[in-house]
C-alpha positions in Angstrom: 129.3 3.8 32.2 130.6 5.0 35.5 134.0 3.2 35.5 136.8 5.3 37.0 140.6 4.8 36.9 140.3 3.6 40.5 138.0 0.9 39.4 140.5 -0.1 36.7 143.3 -0.3 39.3 141.0 -2.4 41.5 140.6 -4.8 38.5 144.4 -5.0 38.1 144.8 -5.5 41.8 142.3 -8.3 41.8 144.4 -10.1 39.1 147.5 -9.4 41.1 146.0 -10.8 44.3 144.9 -14.0 42.3 148.4 -14.4 40.9 150.0 -13.8 44.3 147.7 -16.3 45.9 148.7 -18.9 43.3 152.4 -18.1 43.9 152.2 -18.3 47.7 150.1 -21.5 47.6 152.5 -23.1 45.1 155.7 -22.1 47.0 154.2 -23.3 50.3 153.5 -26.7 49.0 156.9 -26.9 47.2 158.6 -26.2 50.5 156.6 -28.9 52.3 157.4 -31.5 49.6 160.5 -30.1 48.0 162.8 -33.1 48.4 160.0 -35.5 47.8 159.2 -33.8 44.5 162.8 -34.2 43.4 162.6 -37.9 44.3 159.3 -38.4 42.5 160.6 -36.7 39.4 163.9 -38.6 39.3 162.4 -42.0 40.3 158.9 -42.1 38.8 160.0 -41.5 35.2 161.1 -45.0 34.3 158.8 -45.1 31.3 156.5 -42.6 29.4 153.4 -43.6 31.3 154.8 -43.2 34.7 156.3 -39.9 33.5 152.9 -38.7 32.5 151.4 -39.7 35.9 154.3 -37.9 37.6 153.7 -34.7 35.7 150.0 -34.9 36.6 150.8 -35.5 40.3 153.4 -32.8 40.6 151.4 -30.1 38.8 148.2 -31.0 40.7 150.2 -30.7 43.9 151.9 -27.4 43.3 149.1 -25.9 41.1 151.4 -24.6 38.4 152.2 -26.2 35.2 154.7 -23.4 34.6 156.6 -24.3 37.7 156.6 -28.0 36.8 157.8 -27.4 33.2 160.5 -25.0 34.3 161.5 -27.5 37.0 161.6 -30.3 34.4 163.8 -28.1 32.1 166.0 -27.5 35.1 166.3 -31.2 35.7 167.1 -31.9 32.1 169.7 -29.2 32.4 171.3 -30.9 35.4 171.1 -34.3 33.7 168.6 -35.8 36.2 166.1 -36.4 33.4 166.5 -37.5 29.8 164.8 -35.6 27.0 162.3 -38.5 26.5 161.5 -38.6 30.2 161.0 -34.8 30.3 158.5 -34.9 27.3 156.3 -37.4 29.1 156.4 -35.4 32.4 155.5 -32.2 30.5 152.6 -34.0 28.9 151.3 -34.9 32.4 151.8 -31.4 33.6 149.4 -30.2 30.9 146.7 -32.5 32.4 147.6 -31.6 36.0 147.2 -27.8 35.4 143.4 -28.4 34.6 142.9 -29.1 38.3 143.0 -25.3 39.0 140.0 -24.7 36.7 138.1 -27.5 38.4 138.9 -26.0 41.9 137.5 -22.6 40.6 134.5 -24.3 39.1 133.7 -26.4 42.2 134.2 -23.7 44.7 134.7 -20.3 43.1 131.4 -20.2 41.3 129.3 -22.5 43.4 130.3 -21.5 46.9 131.2 -18.0 48.0 134.5 -19.2 49.4 135.7 -15.6 49.8 133.4 -15.4 52.8 135.7 -17.9 54.5 138.9 -16.3 53.2 139.4 -13.9 56.1 138.8 -16.6 58.8 141.2 -18.8 56.9 143.8 -16.1 57.1 143.2 -16.0 60.8 144.0 -19.7 61.0 147.2 -19.1 58.9 148.7 -16.4 61.1 149.8 -18.7 64.0 151.2 -21.2 61.5 153.2 -18.6 59.6 154.7 -17.3 62.8 155.5 -20.8 64.0 159.2 -21.7 64.6 158.8 -25.0 62.7 159.4 -24.6 59.0 156.8 -27.2 57.9 154.1 -25.4 59.8 155.1 -22.1 58.2 154.9 -23.7 54.8 151.4 -25.1 55.5 150.4 -21.6 56.7 151.7 -20.1 53.5 149.8 -22.6 51.5 146.5 -21.8 53.2 147.2 -18.1 53.0 147.8 -18.5 49.2 144.5 -20.4 49.0 142.7 -17.6 50.7 144.3 -14.9 48.6 143.5 -16.9 45.4 139.8 -16.9 46.0 139.7 -13.4 47.4 141.3 -12.3 44.1 138.8 -14.4 42.1 135.9 -12.8 44.0 137.3 -9.3 43.5 137.9 -10.1 39.8 134.2 -11.0 39.4 133.0 -7.9 41.2 135.5 -5.4 39.7 135.0 -6.0 36.0 133.0 -3.2 34.3 129.3 -3.7 33.8 129.5 -4.3 30.1 126.0 -5.8 29.8 124.5 -2.5 30.7 126.8 -0.8 28.2 126.9 -3.0 25.2 128.6 -0.4 23.1 131.8 -1.1 25.0 131.8 -4.6 23.5 131.5 -3.2 20.0 135.1 -4.0 19.1 134.7 -7.6 20.3 131.3 -8.1 18.7 133.0 -7.4 15.3 135.1 -10.6 15.8 132.6 -13.0 17.2 130.7 -14.1 14.1 133.5 -14.8 11.7 133.5 -18.6 12.1 137.0 -20.2 12.3 138.5 -16.7 12.0 136.9 -15.7 15.3 138.2 -18.9 16.9 141.8 -18.1 15.8 141.5 -14.5 17.0 140.4 -15.6 20.5 142.9 -18.4 20.5 145.6 -15.7 19.9 144.0 -13.5 22.6 144.3 -16.4 25.1 147.9 -17.0 24.1 148.9 -13.3 24.5 147.1 -12.9 27.8 148.8 -15.9 29.2 152.2 -14.7 28.1 151.6 -11.3 29.7 150.3 -12.8 33.0 152.8 -15.7 33.0 150.0 -18.0 34.4 147.6 -20.1 32.4 145.6 -20.6 35.7 145.0 -16.8 35.9 144.0 -16.6 32.3 141.6 -19.5 32.7 140.0 -17.6 35.6 139.7 -14.4 33.5 138.2 -16.5 30.7 135.7 -18.0 33.1 134.6 -14.6 34.3 134.3 -13.2 30.7 132.1 -16.2 29.7 130.0 -16.2 32.8 129.4 -12.4 32.4 128.2 -13.2 28.9 130.9 -11.1 27.2 131.8 -14.0 24.8 130.0 -17.2 23.9 131.2 -20.6 25.2 132.9 -21.6 21.9 135.2 -18.5 21.9 136.0 -19.0 25.6 137.0 -22.5 24.7 139.2 -21.1 21.9 140.9 -18.9 24.5 141.5 -21.9 26.7 143.4 -23.5 23.8 145.4 -20.3 23.4 146.3 -20.5 27.1 147.9 -23.9 26.5 150.3 -22.4 24.0 151.0 -19.3 26.0 152.0 -21.3 29.1 154.9 -22.8 27.1 156.7 -19.5 26.7 158.0 -19.4 30.3 159.9 -22.7 29.9 161.3 -21.5 26.6 162.5 -18.3 28.1 164.0 -20.2 31.0 165.9 -22.4 28.6 167.5 -19.6 26.5 170.8 -19.8 28.4 170.5 -23.5 29.3 172.2 -26.4 27.7 171.1 -28.1 24.6 169.0 -30.8 26.3 167.1 -28.2 28.3 166.4 -26.2 25.1 165.1 -29.3 23.4 162.8 -30.1 26.4 161.3 -26.6 26.2 160.8 -26.8 22.4 159.2 -30.2 22.9 156.7 -28.6 25.3 155.9 -25.9 22.7 155.5 -28.5 19.9 153.3 -30.8 22.0 150.8 -28.0 22.8 150.9 -26.4 19.4 150.2 -29.8 17.6 147.5 -30.5 20.1 145.8 -27.2 19.5 146.0 -27.8 15.7 144.2 -31.1 15.7 141.5 -29.8 18.1 141.0 -26.8 15.9 140.3 -29.1 12.9 137.7 -30.9 15.0 136.7 -27.9 17.1 132.9 -27.8 16.7 132.4 -31.6 17.1 134.7 -31.5 20.1 133.1 -28.5 21.8 129.6 -29.9 21.0 130.5 -33.2 22.7 131.7 -31.4 25.8 128.5 -29.3 25.9 126.4 -32.5 25.5 128.1 -34.1 28.4 127.7 -31.1 30.7 124.1 -30.7 29.6 123.0 -34.3 30.2 125.3 -35.2 33.1 126.1 -31.8 34.6 124.2 -28.7 35.7 123.1 -27.6 32.2 124.0 -26.3 28.7 127.1 -24.1 29.0 126.1 -22.3 25.7 122.7 -21.2 27.0 124.1 -18.2 29.1 124.7 -16.0 26.0 121.1 -16.4 24.8 119.7 -16.0 28.3 121.5 -12.7 29.0 120.7 -11.3 25.5 117.0 -11.9 26.3 117.1 -9.6 29.3 117.3 -5.8 29.4 120.2 -4.1 31.0 118.2 -2.9 34.1 117.2 -6.5 34.9 120.8 -7.7 34.4 122.1 -5.0 36.8 119.6 -6.0 39.4 120.2 -9.8 39.4 124.0 -9.3 39.3 124.3 -6.6 41.9 124.7 -9.0 44.8 121.9 -7.2 46.8 119.0 -9.0 48.4 116.0 -9.2 46.1 112.3 -9.4 47.0 110.7 -9.7 43.5 110.1 -13.5 42.9 110.7 -13.1 39.2 114.1 -11.5 39.8 115.0 -14.1 42.3 114.1 -16.8 39.8 116.2 -15.1 37.1 119.1 -14.7 39.6 119.0 -18.4 40.4 118.8 -19.3 36.7 121.8 -17.1 36.0 123.8 -18.7 38.8 123.0 -22.2 37.5 124.1 -21.2 34.0 127.3 -19.7 35.3 128.1 -23.0 37.0 127.3 -24.8 33.7 129.8 -22.5 31.9 132.5 -23.1 34.5 132.0 -26.9 34.3 131.9 -26.8 30.5 135.2 -24.9 30.2 136.9 -27.0 32.9 135.7 -30.2 31.1 136.9 -28.8 27.7 140.3 -28.0 29.2 140.7 -31.4 30.8 139.3 -33.4 27.8 141.6 -31.6 25.4 144.7 -32.2 27.5 143.8 -35.8 28.3 143.0 -36.6 24.6 146.2 -34.8 23.5 148.3 -36.9 25.9 146.6 -40.1 24.8 147.5 -39.3 21.2 150.9 -37.7 21.6 152.3 -40.3 24.1 152.8 -42.6 21.1 155.1 -40.1 19.5 157.5 -39.3 22.3 160.5 -40.7 20.5 159.5 -38.8 17.4 159.4 -35.6 19.5 162.9 -36.4 20.7 164.2 -36.9 17.2 162.6 -33.7 15.8 163.8 -31.6 18.8 167.3 -33.0 18.3 167.2 -31.8 14.7 165.8 -28.4 15.5 168.2 -27.7 18.4 171.7 -28.7 17.5 174.7 -28.4 19.9 177.3 -25.7 19.1 180.8 -26.8 18.4 182.6 -25.1 21.2 185.2 -26.2 23.7 183.4 -25.6 26.9 186.4 -26.5 29.0 188.4 -23.5 27.6 185.6 -20.9 27.8 183.7 -19.4 30.6 180.2 -20.9 30.6 178.1 -22.0 33.5 176.9 -25.5 32.6 173.8 -25.9 34.8 172.7 -22.6 36.2 172.0 -19.1 34.9 169.7 -16.2 35.9 167.2 -17.4 33.3 167.0 -20.9 34.8 165.9 -19.8 38.2 162.6 -21.7 38.8 161.7 -22.0 42.5 164.1 -21.3 45.3 164.2 -24.7 46.8 164.6 -26.6 43.5 167.3 -24.1 42.2 169.6 -25.5 44.9 170.0 -28.6 42.9 171.3 -26.7 39.9 173.8 -24.9 42.1 175.0 -28.2 43.6 175.6 -29.6 40.1 177.5 -26.4 39.0 179.7 -26.6 42.1 180.6 -30.2 41.1 181.6 -28.8 37.6 183.7 -26.1 39.4 185.6 -28.8 41.3 186.3 -30.7 38.1 187.8 -27.6 36.6 190.3 -27.3 39.4 191.3 -30.9 38.9 192.2 -30.0 35.3 194.2 -27.1 36.6 196.3 -29.5 38.6 196.9 -31.6 35.5 198.3 -28.4 33.8 200.6 -27.9 36.8 201.9 -31.4 36.3 202.7 -30.6 32.7 204.5 -27.4 33.6 206.8 -29.2 36.1 208.9 -30.9 33.5 208.1 -28.9 30.3 211.4 -27.9 28.7 210.1 -26.4 25.5 209.6 -22.7 26.3 206.8 -22.1 23.8 204.8 -25.1 25.1 205.5 -24.0 28.7 204.1 -20.5 28.0 201.1 -22.0 26.2 200.2 -24.2 29.2 201.0 -21.4 31.7 198.6 -19.2 29.7 195.9 -21.9 30.0 196.5 -22.0 33.8 196.0 -18.2 34.0 192.9 -18.5 31.8 191.5 -21.1 34.1 192.2 -18.9 37.1 190.2 -16.1 35.5 187.4 -18.5 34.7 187.5 -19.7 38.3 187.2 -16.2 39.7 184.2 -15.5 37.4 182.6 -18.9 38.3 182.9 -18.0 42.0 181.2 -14.7 41.5 178.4 -16.1 39.2 177.6 -19.1 41.5 177.8 -16.8 44.6 175.4 -14.3 43.0 173.1 -17.1 41.9 173.0 -18.5 45.5 172.5 -15.0 46.9 169.6 -14.5 44.5 168.1 -17.9 45.5 168.5 -17.1 49.2 166.4 -14.0 48.7 163.5 -16.3 47.7 161.1 -18.1 50.0 163.6 -20.8 51.3 163.0 -23.2 54.1 165.4 -23.1 57.1 167.1 -26.2 55.7 167.4 -24.5 52.3 169.0 -21.4 53.8 171.6 -23.6 55.6 172.4 -25.4 52.3 172.9 -22.0 50.6 175.3 -20.9 53.4 177.3 -24.1 53.1 177.4 -23.9 49.3 178.8 -20.3 49.5 181.6 -21.6 51.8 182.3 -24.4 49.4 182.5 -22.1 46.4 185.0 -19.9 48.3 187.2 -22.9 49.1 187.2 -24.2 45.6 188.3 -20.8 44.3 191.1 -21.0 46.8 192.1 -24.3 45.3 192.3 -22.6 41.8 194.3 -19.8 43.3 196.7 -22.3 44.8 197.2 -24.1 41.5 197.9 -20.8 39.9 200.4 -20.0 42.6 202.2 -23.3 41.9 202.4 -22.4 38.2 204.0 -19.1 39.1 206.4 -20.8 41.4 207.5 -23.1 38.6 207.9 -20.1 36.3 210.0 -18.3 38.9 212.2 -21.5 39.2 212.7 -21.6 35.4 213.5 -17.9 35.2 216.0 -18.4 38.0 217.7 -21.2 36.0 217.2 -23.5 38.9 217.3 -27.2 38.3 216.0 -29.7 40.9 217.7 -32.8 41.9 216.2 -36.3 41.3 215.3 -36.5 45.0 213.5 -33.1 44.8 211.6 -34.1 41.7 210.7 -37.4 43.3 209.4 -35.6 46.4 207.3 -33.2 44.3 205.9 -36.1 42.3 204.9 -37.9 45.5 203.2 -34.7 46.8 201.4 -34.2 43.4 200.2 -37.8 43.7 198.7 -37.1 47.1 197.1 -33.9 46.0 195.7 -35.7 42.9 194.2 -38.3 45.1 192.7 -35.7 47.5 191.2 -33.8 44.6 189.7 -36.9 43.0 188.1 -37.8 46.4 186.7 -34.2 46.7 185.1 -34.5 43.3 183.6 -37.9 44.2 182.0 -36.3 47.3 180.7 -33.3 45.3 178.9 -35.6 42.9 177.4 -37.8 45.6 173.6 -37.7 45.9 173.8 -38.6 49.6 176.7 -38.4 51.9 177.4 -39.8 55.4 179.9 -38.7 58.0 182.1 -41.7 57.3 182.7 -40.4 53.8 185.0 -37.8 55.2 187.5 -40.3 56.6 189.5 -40.9 53.4 190.0 -37.2 52.9 191.2 -36.9 56.5 193.7 -39.7 55.9 195.1 -38.1 52.8 195.4 -34.7 54.5 197.3 -36.3 57.4 199.6 -38.0 54.9 200.2 -34.6 53.1 201.0 -32.8 56.4 203.3 -35.5 57.6 205.1 -35.6 54.3 205.4 -31.8 54.2 207.0 -31.9 57.7 209.4 -34.6 56.7 210.5 -32.7 53.5 211.0 -29.5 55.5 213.5 -31.3 57.8 215.2 -33.0 54.9 215.5 -29.7 53.0 217.4 -28.1 55.9 219.8 -31.1 56.1 220.3 -31.1 52.3 221.1 -27.4 52.1 223.5 -27.8 55.0 225.1 -30.8 53.2 225.3 -28.7 50.0 223.3 -31.2 48.0 221.7 -28.2 46.3 221.9 -24.4 46.6 219.9 -22.5 49.2 218.0 -20.7 46.4 217.0 -24.1 44.9 215.8 -25.0 48.4 213.7 -21.8 48.5 211.9 -22.6 45.2 211.5 -26.2 46.3 209.9 -25.4 49.7 207.7 -22.7 48.2 206.1 -25.4 46.1 205.9 -27.9 48.9 204.2 -25.3 51.2 201.8 -24.4 48.4 200.9 -28.1 47.9 200.2 -28.4 51.6 197.9 -25.3 51.5 196.2 -26.9 48.5 195.5 -30.0 50.6 194.0 -27.8 53.3 191.6 -26.1 50.9 190.5 -29.5 49.5 189.7 -30.8 52.9 187.8 -27.7 53.7 185.5 -28.4 50.7 184.9 -32.0 51.8 184.2 -30.9 55.4 181.7 -28.3 54.2 179.8 -30.8 52.0 179.8 -33.8 54.4 179.4 -32.0 57.8 176.4 -30.0 56.5 175.3 -32.3 53.6 174.8 -30.0 50.7 
């Protein structure tokens, strides 16, 4: 067989073009409907049935069950979906992903859509270079659609001519007549191939090509499709490795759902596949199992002629070519129907056991006994949880809210330090403040790195602006933590200097802490708001004005008190250092609220 290394690279490139087309098409649609998808997922999951429908809708829309399941795991991680809701959405995602196989069956094998791919790219170019982000996104979707079918066409044409060289198939032929053992071998092959390609849609396309070329019979191709359903769960489980307990449970539920589904279908495999073949034979283009026998009845020279793509003049060859084309369509319909029927039947059965899945997953994945407040651990985001650029912004927003809550706890520690007289307890609390400061520095870096990574993805212009504002917010929150640490140091210096504040000084500091506490609480409320309006900033402005006016008043009073010898000058220095730091703290808090509200993160 004349099959060079260059031909092999062409085959790999065809798979790559198909995958890239899927990615571009998926991302384009996600950017068009990003916020709408978030709303759909959070609103249309009130019960298990609407959850299934939501999963079908989202996956059919973005053409990637992997993206949907990773998105769902992300939403469970952020607390937007419960575990029970996530299980039903994932069930629907398995049905939605079968749409890809039907698109390939309806267009890829019936119509030479690659002929229209280049003109379609010509239509995309003006859209991609448009200044309007939505037009760009539609352009990317159409470009991905063109690439997908160009890749599929190249895939069909770049596979080696194994029919003319049957000895190449020798290793496969050894495993095709072992009954159930053969089914399990090809099921494993489909699983491994999907894990490698990270796309069940790409593996389904390869399986369709293998079966339409006559490499493997219809039953073994169906077994590969079952394996692809298991392989596609790996991405979500990898994404959940560093996520919280609920997200890990959602990923495990996805794996369990598909594995249990494959197990019951394997027990009824031949009746199930025969039923699918019967439907396609009587209500579709023909028997999907007939292609193997048809190709085996022809000699290699005839097969080469009718599959070469060249114009034929011999009526017999033309008739054989048409017959082969019809059988290829039958195979693609048969595998698509098998894929859809399996997932629909699996959902109909398993939807009754959603609560059982939740209980089993809760037993399998147990929370660790650790004090998350005292240890550095991002709660909602990690490099492993990055799904799609647009949807990753939600995780970042949730993490920023957690960051704000940590700074509020730091202020509580500063309050404790102010009047702590036991030296050991003072040093213990002071150590906690320093620890929180270190955690704050690391959180700033981790969130900023995450946002930078997200911004390198295919973000819409609105998403890029959100990223910029989030980066500013993170910087300001870190300044709040620095300010709390500075206050702790000021208290420590006061204690080391044996300075004792008067009742009036303590009362003033208490009043200032009360104002800062109020400002921080308001900031955290804003950070947790789903939607904000410009009027939401007014309470923060009022508190900040109150802090500034009070600081100015205390500054004047301090000069008079030192002059009247109500306390020493050094005591006044410690005192005003704290007051000035409180005022800076108020500024940083207002900066956070301004960033959130004025740009609406």
